C-alpha positions in Angstrom: -0.1 -0.3 0.1 0.9 3.5 -0.8 2.3 5.8 2.0 0.4 9.2 2.6 2.3 12.1 3.1 1.2 14.5 6.3 -0.4 16.8 3.8 -2.0 14.4 1.6 -3.7 12.3 4.7 -4.8 15.3 6.0 -6.9 16.2 3.2 -8.1 12.8 3.3 -9.6 13.1 7.0 -10.8 16.8 5.6 -12.9 15.0 2.7 -14.2 12.0 5.3 -15.7 14.8 7.2 -17.2 16.5 4.1 -18.7 13.4 3.2 -19.8 12.4 6.3 -21.3 16.0 6.9 -22.8 15.5 3.1 -24.4 12.3 4.3 -25.8 13.5 7.6 -27.7 16.2 5.6 -28.8 14.0 3.3 -29.9 11.5 5.6 -32.2 14.6 7.4 -33.5 15.4 4.3 -34.9 11.6 3.8 -36.5 12.2 6.9 -38.4 14.9 6.6 -39.6 13.4 3.6 -42.2 12.0 5.3 -43.8 15.5 5.1 -45.5 15.8 2.0 -47.6 17.9 -0.1 -51.0 16.0 -0.8 -51.5 15.1 -4.6 -53.9 13.3 -6.8 -53.3 11.4 -9.3 -56.1 9.3 -11.7 -55.5 5.5 -11.2 -55.1 2.5 -14.1 -58.5 1.8 -13.1 -60.0 5.4 -13.0 -60.2 6.2 -9.8 -58.9 9.1 -7.6 -55.9 8.4 -5.7 -54.9 10.8 -3.1 -51.1 10.8 -2.1 -49.7 12.0 1.2 -51.6 10.9 3.8 -50.1 7.8 4.3 -47.6 5.0 3.3 -50.0 3.9 0.8 -52.5 6.1 -1.4 -56.1 6.3 -0.6 -58.2 5.5 -3.8 -61.6 5.8 -4.3 -64.2 6.5 -7.4 -65.4 9.8 -8.3 -68.9 9.1 -6.5 -67.3 7.9 -2.7 -65.3 11.2 -3.0 -68.5 12.9 -3.7 -70.0 11.1 -0.7 -67.3 11.4 1.4 -66.9 15.3 0.4 -70.7 16.1 1.0 -70.3 14.6 4.6 -67.5 17.1 5.2 -69.0 18.9 7.4 -70.3 16.0 9.5 -67.1 14.4 9.7 -65.7 17.6 11.2 -68.1 18.1 13.7 -67.8 14.0 14.6 -64.3 14.8 15.3 -64.5 17.6 17.4 -67.1 16.1 19.5 -64.7 12.8 20.0 -61.5 14.8 19.9 -60.8 13.3 23.3 -60.8 9.6 22.2 -59.2 10.6 18.8 -55.2 10.3 18.6 -53.2 12.3 16.6 -50.3 10.8 14.0 -47.3 12.8 15.0 
């Protein structure tokens, strides 16, 4: 193995430290990736898929979404009334 001079080994150490910092930053970015914006797509079968809520999309046909959206006030009231029983995902 080739012997490195003191300057070369110091540079190598600095490069290693820079790479560690880069990887830490990348790791932190990946951890925060879970906080994604919501997005919608049309599925292969013609349904509406909502991404960004959990690990998997919520996919329903347009009539199902219309029923849920039509109940928005009732859902909000139910959540308020049962807030003490409900858990929040952190």
